[in-house]
VMD Tcl script that builds the backbone (N, CA, C; Angstrom):
set m [mol new atoms 330]
animate dup $m
set s [atomselect $m all]
$s set {name element resname resid chain x y z} {
  {N N MET 1 A -3.183 -157.300 -86.737}
  {CA C MET 1 A -4.176 -157.826 -86.760}
  {C C MET 1 A -4.583 -156.532 -85.327}
  {N N PHE 2 A -6.331 -156.549 -85.019}
  {CA C PHE 2 A -6.638 -155.882 -83.637}
  {C C PHE 2 A -6.738 -157.172 -83.016}
  {N N ASP 3 A -7.201 -156.322 -81.673}
  {CA C ASP 3 A -7.792 -157.137 -80.528}
  {C C ASP 3 A -9.031 -157.258 -80.085}
  {N N ARG 4 A -10.053 -157.641 -80.326}
  {CA C ARG 4 A -10.912 -157.741 -79.715}
  {C C ARG 4 A -11.620 -158.208 -78.301}
  {N N SER 5 A -10.207 -159.166 -77.893}
  {CA C SER 5 A -10.424 -159.826 -76.453}
  {C C SER 5 A -11.083 -159.242 -75.113}
  {N N ILE 6 A -11.909 -159.720 -74.963}
  {CA C ILE 6 A -12.341 -159.737 -73.341}
  {C C ILE 6 A -11.996 -160.471 -72.150}
  {N N HIS 7 A -11.259 -160.375 -71.340}
  {CA C HIS 7 A -10.580 -160.678 -70.344}
  {C C HIS 7 A -11.606 -160.652 -69.048}
  {N N LEU 8 A -11.282 -161.607 -68.405}
  {CA C LEU 8 A -12.064 -161.460 -66.697}
  {C C LEU 8 A -10.504 -161.274 -66.072}
  {N N SER 9 A -10.954 -160.559 -65.033}
  {CA C SER 9 A -10.351 -160.065 -64.098}
  {C C SER 9 A -10.350 -160.747 -62.834}
  {N N ASN 10 A -9.651 -160.937 -61.802}
  {CA C ASN 10 A -9.877 -161.860 -60.657}
  {C C ASN 10 A -11.107 -162.006 -60.155}
  {N N ASN 11 A -11.775 -160.165 -59.853}
  {CA C ASN 11 A -12.940 -160.394 -59.367}
  {C C ASN 11 A -14.109 -160.464 -60.163}
  {N N ASP 12 A -13.872 -161.200 -61.398}
  {CA C ASP 12 A -14.885 -161.326 -62.664}
  {C C ASP 12 A -15.687 -160.208 -63.028}
  {N N VAL 13 A -14.485 -159.017 -62.959}
  {CA C VAL 13 A -15.282 -158.002 -63.318}
  {C C VAL 13 A -14.605 -157.826 -64.872}
  {N N MET 14 A -15.594 -157.431 -65.936}
  {CA C MET 14 A -15.246 -157.739 -67.477}
  {C C MET 14 A -14.049 -156.209 -67.700}
  {N N THR 15 A -13.067 -156.462 -68.322}
  {CA C THR 15 A -12.264 -155.196 -68.659}
  {C C THR 15 A -12.081 -155.212 -70.353}
  {N N LYS 16 A -12.469 -154.689 -71.106}
  {CA C LYS 16 A -11.638 -154.766 -72.196}
  {C C LYS 16 A -11.034 -153.793 -72.444}
  {N N ARG 17 A -9.763 -154.311 -73.638}
  {CA C ARG 17 A -8.721 -153.612 -74.641}
  {C C ARG 17 A -9.478 -152.819 -75.531}
  {N N ILE 18 A -9.319 -151.253 -75.701}
  {CA C ILE 18 A -9.763 -150.513 -76.820}
  {C C ILE 18 A -8.913 -150.418 -77.414}
  {N N SER 19 A -9.277 -150.645 -78.876}
  {CA C SER 19 A -8.381 -150.127 -80.031}
  {C C SER 19 A -9.159 -149.653 -80.980}
  {N N ARG 20 A -9.082 -148.863 -81.890}
  {CA C ARG 20 A -9.489 -148.082 -83.333}
  {C C ARG 20 A -10.579 -149.290 -83.931}
  {N N SER 21 A -9.999 -150.644 -84.132}
  {CA C SER 21 A -10.547 -151.537 -84.293}
  {C C SER 21 A -12.038 -152.134 -84.017}
  {N N ALA 22 A -11.912 -151.875 -82.087}
  {CA C ALA 22 A -12.512 -152.474 -81.416}
  {C C ALA 22 A -13.935 -151.375 -81.676}
  {N N VAL 23 A -13.556 -150.049 -81.190}
  {CA C VAL 23 A -14.729 -149.132 -81.993}
  {C C VAL 23 A -15.464 -149.536 -83.265}
  {N N SER 24 A -15.015 -149.774 -84.166}
  {CA C SER 24 A -15.706 -150.018 -85.452}
  {C C SER 24 A -16.111 -151.185 -85.055}
  {N N GLY 25 A -16.012 -152.148 -84.141}
  {CA C GLY 25 A -16.570 -153.630 -84.225}
  {C C GLY 25 A -18.056 -152.938 -83.042}
  {N N GLN 26 A -17.765 -152.316 -82.309}
  {CA C GLN 26 A -18.791 -151.951 -81.661}
  {C C GLN 26 A -19.971 -151.500 -82.690}
  {N N PHE 27 A -19.782 -150.395 -83.460}
  {CA C PHE 27 A -20.485 -150.177 -84.528}
  {C C PHE 27 A -21.683 -151.140 -84.871}
  {N N LEU 28 A -20.411 -152.126 -85.804}
  {CA C LEU 28 A -21.042 -153.404 -86.229}
  {C C LEU 28 A -21.829 -154.485 -85.171}
  {N N VAL 29 A -21.368 -154.299 -84.191}
  {CA C VAL 29 A -22.552 -154.714 -83.163}
  {C C VAL 29 A -23.524 -153.946 -82.606}
  {N N ARG 30 A -24.050 -152.947 -82.530}
  {CA C ARG 30 A -25.052 -152.285 -82.456}
  {C C ARG 30 A -26.157 -152.654 -83.965}
  {N N ASP 31 A -24.969 -152.367 -85.281}
  {CA C ASP 31 A -26.190 -152.726 -86.406}
  {C C ASP 31 A -26.731 -154.062 -86.273}
  {N N ARG 32 A -25.465 -155.031 -86.258}
  {CA C ARG 32 A -26.576 -156.212 -85.995}
  {C C ARG 32 A -27.551 -156.526 -84.971}
  {N N ARG 33 A -27.651 -155.656 -83.795}
  {CA C ARG 33 A -28.486 -156.211 -82.796}
  {C C ARG 33 A -29.697 -155.522 -83.287}
  {N N ALA 34 A -29.206 -154.051 -83.983}
  {CA C ALA 34 A -30.825 -153.257 -84.389}
  {C C ALA 34 A -31.275 -153.867 -85.732}
  {N N ARG 35 A -30.732 -154.631 -86.647}
  {CA C ARG 35 A -31.232 -155.621 -87.482}
  {C C ARG 35 A -31.846 -157.065 -86.834}
  {N N VAL 36 A -31.789 -157.548 -85.989}
  {CA C VAL 36 A -32.295 -158.368 -85.139}
  {C C VAL 36 A -33.514 -158.134 -84.589}
  {N N VAL 37 A -33.376 -157.059 -83.738}
  {CA C VAL 37 A -34.393 -156.601 -83.361}
  {C C VAL 37 A -35.670 -156.309 -84.177}
  {N N ALA 38 A -34.973 -155.575 -85.324}
  {CA C ALA 38 A -36.011 -155.150 -86.263}
  {C C ALA 38 A -36.532 -156.608 -87.187}
  {N N ALA 39 A -36.122 -157.486 -87.390}
  {CA C ALA 39 A -36.401 -158.665 -88.203}
  {C C ALA 39 A -37.351 -159.345 -87.175}
  {N N ALA 40 A -37.045 -159.196 -85.603}
  {CA C ALA 40 A -37.906 -160.122 -84.799}
  {C C ALA 40 A -39.297 -159.415 -85.271}
  {N N GLY 41 A -39.343 -158.326 -85.277}
  {CA C GLY 41 A -40.637 -157.347 -84.899}
  {C C GLY 41 A -41.385 -157.562 -86.245}
  {N N GLU 42 A -40.682 -157.502 -87.281}
  {CA C GLU 42 A -41.157 -157.370 -88.811}
  {C C GLU 42 A -41.860 -159.011 -88.774}
  {N N ALA 43 A -41.355 -160.531 -87.877}
  {CA C ALA 43 A -41.528 -161.696 -87.867}
  {C C ALA 43 A -43.162 -161.419 -87.020}
  {N N GLY 44 A -43.138 -160.518 -86.413}
  {CA C GLY 44 A -44.353 -160.457 -84.922}
  {C C GLY 44 A -44.141 -160.573 -83.974}
  {N N LEU 45 A -42.948 -160.865 -83.404}
  {CA C LEU 45 A -42.291 -161.778 -82.661}
  {C C LEU 45 A -42.318 -160.723 -81.305}
  {N N LEU 46 A -42.211 -159.382 -81.174}
  {CA C LEU 46 A -42.449 -158.408 -80.505}
  {C C LEU 46 A -43.912 -157.656 -80.159}
  {N N GLY 47 A -44.922 -158.001 -80.701}
  {CA C GLY 47 A -46.238 -157.549 -80.115}
  {C C GLY 47 A -46.727 -158.896 -79.763}
  {N N GLY 48 A -47.861 -157.845 -79.185}
  {CA C GLY 48 A -48.357 -158.931 -78.064}
  {C C GLY 48 A -48.322 -158.437 -76.594}
  {N N GLY 49 A -48.740 -159.199 -75.905}
  {CA C GLY 49 A -48.546 -159.142 -74.119}
  {C C GLY 49 A -47.497 -159.065 -74.041}
  {N N ARG 50 A -46.849 -158.731 -72.719}
  {CA C ARG 50 A -45.513 -158.867 -72.462}
  {C C ARG 50 A -45.758 -160.027 -71.175}
  {N N SER 51 A -44.284 -160.811 -70.985}
  {CA C SER 51 A -44.366 -162.208 -70.065}
  {C C SER 51 A -43.153 -161.310 -69.158}
  {N N SER 52 A -43.577 -161.780 -68.246}
  {CA C SER 52 A -42.186 -162.302 -67.245}
  {C C SER 52 A -41.510 -163.614 -66.904}
  {N N ILE 53 A -40.407 -163.453 -66.696}
  {CA C ILE 53 A -39.332 -164.308 -66.698}
  {C C ILE 53 A -38.499 -164.593 -65.202}
  {N N GLY 54 A -37.996 -165.414 -64.836}
  {CA C GLY 54 A -37.281 -165.177 -63.722}
  {C C GLY 54 A -35.809 -166.169 -63.515}
  {N N VAL 55 A -35.048 -165.724 -63.860}
  {CA C VAL 55 A -34.297 -166.900 -64.191}
  {C C VAL 55 A -32.598 -166.579 -63.372}
  {N N ARG 56 A -31.726 -167.119 -63.192}
  {CA C ARG 56 A -30.561 -167.077 -62.200}
  {C C ARG 56 A -29.375 -166.807 -63.820}
  {N N ILE 57 A -28.680 -165.786 -63.966}
  {CA C ILE 57 A -27.410 -165.994 -64.875}
  {C C ILE 57 A -26.203 -165.912 -64.278}
  {N N PRO 58 A -25.108 -166.627 -64.402}
  {CA C PRO 58 A -24.234 -166.124 -64.160}
  {C C PRO 58 A -23.576 -164.660 -64.628}
  {N N GLU 59 A -23.257 -164.220 -62.880}
  {CA C GLU 59 A -22.653 -162.401 -63.224}
  {C C GLU 59 A -21.716 -162.601 -64.716}
  {N N PRO 60 A -20.730 -163.476 -64.910}
  {CA C PRO 60 A -19.867 -163.634 -66.026}
  {C C PRO 60 A -20.418 -163.325 -67.170}
  {N N LEU 61 A -21.298 -164.095 -67.366}
  {CA C LEU 61 A -21.983 -164.142 -68.902}
  {C C LEU 61 A -23.149 -162.570 -69.188}
  {N N ILE 62 A -23.515 -162.678 -67.888}
  {CA C ILE 62 A -24.343 -160.932 -67.896}
  {C C ILE 62 A -23.347 -160.047 -68.504}
  {N N ALA 63 A -21.918 -160.015 -67.468}
  {CA C ALA 63 A -21.312 -159.274 -68.101}
  {C C ALA 63 A -20.412 -159.036 -69.311}
  {N N ALA 64 A -20.300 -160.541 -69.827}
  {CA C ALA 64 A -19.743 -160.371 -71.110}
  {C C ALA 64 A -20.773 -159.865 -72.298}
  {N N ALA 65 A -22.181 -160.196 -72.097}
  {CA C ALA 65 A -23.494 -160.063 -72.878}
  {C C ALA 65 A -23.305 -158.385 -72.967}
  {N N ARG 66 A -23.455 -157.477 -71.848}
  {CA C ARG 66 A -23.372 -156.181 -72.056}
  {C C ARG 66 A -22.065 -155.531 -72.636}
  {N N ALA 67 A -21.205 -156.048 -72.656}
  {CA C ALA 67 A -19.568 -155.392 -73.463}
  {C C ALA 67 A -19.745 -156.130 -74.611}
  {N N ARG 68 A -20.449 -157.114 -74.733}
  {CA C ARG 68 A -20.153 -157.095 -76.550}
  {C C ARG 68 A -21.445 -156.541 -77.008}
  {N N THR 69 A -22.268 -156.142 -76.243}
  {CA C THR 69 A -23.852 -155.572 -77.123}
  {C C THR 69 A -23.888 -154.211 -76.627}
  {N N GLY 70 A -23.138 -153.561 -75.486}
  {CA C GLY 70 A -23.697 -152.099 -75.092}
  {C C GLY 70 A -24.640 -152.290 -74.692}
  {N N LEU 71 A -25.575 -153.066 -74.443}
  {CA C LEU 71 A -26.923 -152.775 -73.661}
  {C C LEU 71 A -26.725 -152.840 -72.042}
  {N N THR 72 A -27.494 -152.023 -71.718}
  {CA C THR 72 A -27.253 -152.083 -69.804}
  {C C THR 72 A -28.140 -152.670 -69.518}
  {N N SER 73 A -29.556 -153.257 -69.812}
  {CA C SER 73 A -30.460 -153.569 -69.343}
  {C C SER 73 A -30.858 -155.015 -69.229}
  {N N THR 74 A -31.026 -155.635 -68.749}
  {CA C THR 74 A -30.952 -157.437 -68.302}
  {C C THR 74 A -32.172 -157.272 -69.496}
  {N N THR 75 A -33.228 -156.917 -69.469}
  {CA C THR 75 A -34.384 -157.182 -70.136}
  {C C THR 75 A -34.193 -157.154 -71.532}
  {N N GLU 76 A -33.017 -156.118 -72.027}
  {CA C GLU 76 A -32.987 -155.826 -73.515}
  {C C GLU 76 A -31.886 -157.199 -73.965}
  {N N ILE 77 A -31.112 -157.260 -72.995}
  {CA C ILE 77 A -30.244 -158.374 -73.151}
  {C C ILE 77 A -30.864 -159.948 -73.698}
  {N N VAL 78 A -31.798 -160.167 -72.223}
  {CA C VAL 78 A -32.604 -161.951 -72.840}
  {C C VAL 78 A -33.481 -161.400 -73.623}
  {N N GLU 79 A -34.117 -160.256 -74.171}
  {CA C GLU 79 A -35.116 -160.061 -75.650}
  {C C GLU 79 A -34.224 -160.144 -76.477}
  {N N TYR 80 A -32.899 -159.502 -76.582}
  {CA C TYR 80 A -31.872 -159.669 -77.767}
  {C C TYR 80 A -31.824 -161.088 -78.301}
  {N N ALA 81 A -31.455 -161.767 -77.059}
  {CA C ALA 81 A -30.680 -163.110 -76.933}
  {C C ALA 81 A -31.848 -163.949 -77.700}
  {N N LEU 82 A -33.236 -164.033 -77.433}
  {CA C LEU 82 A -33.980 -164.699 -77.316}
  {C C LEU 82 A -34.615 -164.874 -79.008}
  {N N ALA 83 A -34.363 -163.038 -78.876}
  {CA C ALA 83 A -34.738 -162.831 -80.773}
  {C C ALA 83 A -33.663 -163.711 -81.725}
  {N N LYS 84 A -32.605 -163.474 -81.525}
  {CA C LYS 84 A -31.482 -164.343 -81.984}
  {C C LYS 84 A -31.724 -165.971 -82.363}
  {N N VAL 85 A -32.061 -166.670 -80.853}
  {CA C VAL 85 A -32.322 -167.790 -81.292}
  {C C VAL 85 A -33.751 -167.892 -81.883}
  {N N ALA 86 A -34.834 -167.441 -81.663}
  {CA C ALA 86 A -35.944 -167.011 -82.446}
  {C C ALA 86 A -36.229 -167.218 -84.338}
  {N N LEU 87 A -34.793 -166.459 -84.308}
  {CA C LEU 87 A -34.705 -166.373 -86.457}
  {C C LEU 87 A -33.118 -166.810 -86.346}
  {N N GLU 88 A -33.102 -167.540 -85.595}
  {CA C GLU 88 A -31.917 -168.644 -86.014}
  {C C GLU 88 A -31.957 -169.502 -87.240}
  {N N ASP 89 A -31.744 -169.265 -88.581}
  {CA C ASP 89 A -31.972 -170.142 -89.425}
  {C C ASP 89 A -31.232 -171.409 -89.628}
  {N N ASP 90 A -31.449 -172.553 -90.316}
  {CA C ASP 90 A -30.685 -174.094 -89.968}
  {C C ASP 90 A -30.144 -173.922 -91.694}
  {N N PHE 91 A -29.627 -172.938 -92.144}
  {CA C PHE 91 A -28.920 -173.224 -93.508}
  {C C PHE 91 A -27.458 -174.353 -93.665}
  {N N GLY 92 A -26.974 -174.158 -92.815}
  {CA C GLY 92 A -26.097 -174.823 -92.632}
  {C C GLY 92 A -26.386 -176.509 -92.320}
  {N N ALA 93 A -27.110 -176.547 -91.920}
  {CA C ALA 93 A -27.662 -178.079 -91.662}
  {C C ALA 93 A -28.305 -178.602 -93.412}
  {N N GLN 94 A -29.147 -177.520 -93.303}
  {CA C GLN 94 A -29.703 -177.987 -94.743}
  {C C GLN 94 A -29.216 -177.902 -96.000}
  {N N LEU 95 A -27.979 -177.525 -95.855}
  {CA C LEU 95 A -26.867 -177.354 -96.950}
  {C C LEU 95 A -26.482 -178.649 -97.037}
  {N N VAL 96 A -25.892 -179.177 -95.775}
  {CA C VAL 96 A -25.244 -180.243 -95.634}
  {C C VAL 96 A -26.043 -181.496 -95.941}
  {N N ALA 97 A -27.528 -181.651 -95.566}
  {CA C ALA 97 A -28.325 -182.734 -96.019}
  {C C ALA 97 A -27.912 -183.015 -97.291}
  {N N ARG 98 A -28.248 -181.795 -98.245}
  {CA C ARG 98 A -28.578 -181.769 -99.013}
  {C C ARG 98 A -27.459 -182.558 -100.131}
  {N N LYS 99 A -26.606 -182.990 -99.454}
  {CA C LYS 99 A -25.071 -183.424 -100.234}
  {C C LYS 99 A -25.449 -184.778 -100.885}
  {N N GLY 100 A -25.108 -184.587 -101.959}
  {CA C GLY 100 A -25.348 -186.086 -102.741}
  {C C GLY 100 A -26.352 -186.121 -103.455}
  {N N ARG 101 A -27.364 -185.053 -103.256}
  {CA C ARG 101 A -28.628 -184.974 -104.058}
  {C C ARG 101 A -28.906 -183.965 -105.622}
  {N N VAL 102 A -27.551 -183.502 -105.978}
  {CA C VAL 102 A -27.556 -183.046 -106.944}
  {C C VAL 102 A -27.699 -184.274 -108.104}
  {N N PRO 103 A -28.573 -184.284 -109.221}
  {CA C PRO 103 A -28.363 -185.188 -110.059}
  {C C PRO 103 A -27.191 -185.192 -110.577}
  {N N LYS 104 A -26.876 -186.296 -111.039}
  {CA C LYS 104 A -24.887 -186.516 -111.542}
  {C C LYS 104 A -25.155 -185.908 -113.276}
  {N N ASP 105 A -26.458 -185.962 -113.447}
  {CA C ASP 105 A -26.424 -185.733 -114.889}
  {C C ASP 105 A -26.626 -184.263 -115.286}
  {N N LEU 106 A -26.865 -183.210 -113.798}
  {CA C LEU 106 A -27.435 -181.868 -114.408}
  {C C LEU 106 A -26.323 -181.081 -114.869}
  {N N ASP 107 A -26.540 -180.328 -115.893}
  {CA C ASP 107 A -25.395 -179.844 -116.882}
  {C C ASP 107 A -25.167 -178.564 -115.737}
  {N N LEU 108 A -24.129 -178.119 -115.328}
  {CA C LEU 108 A -24.011 -177.014 -114.839}
  {C C LEU 108 A -23.064 -175.738 -115.636}
  {N N GLU 109 A -22.978 -176.105 -116.641}
  {CA C GLU 109 A -22.558 -175.056 -117.591}
  {C C GLU 109 A -21.229 -174.599 -117.117}
  {N N LEU 110 A -20.600 -175.517 -116.874}
  {CA C LEU 110 A -19.080 -174.787 -116.444}
  {C C LEU 110 A -17.980 -175.751 -117.439}
}
mol reanalyze $m
mol bondsrecalc $m
mol representation Tube
mol addrep $m
């Protein structure tokens, strides 16, 4: 089994254990990030004017996001996070809500 864990040191600086699988995991994270941003663009979420927001975010959260995504710009991190939230589907909730809605006489050909 491989170790992709991220640990906080005493001074809240992020350190990461690097292994072969962690490096390949970084490629997966970059690919996922690229797909999320592309989907947000296709949905028209990245066009139009730009807005400025001011927030106070705990340093360990920013450091963990940087380590996880490979992004260094806080703007890029926030844009990626907002795109993930905006595009998030509710498939799981919809599936659970359908419980018991399949007619009992439906022939499933099993």
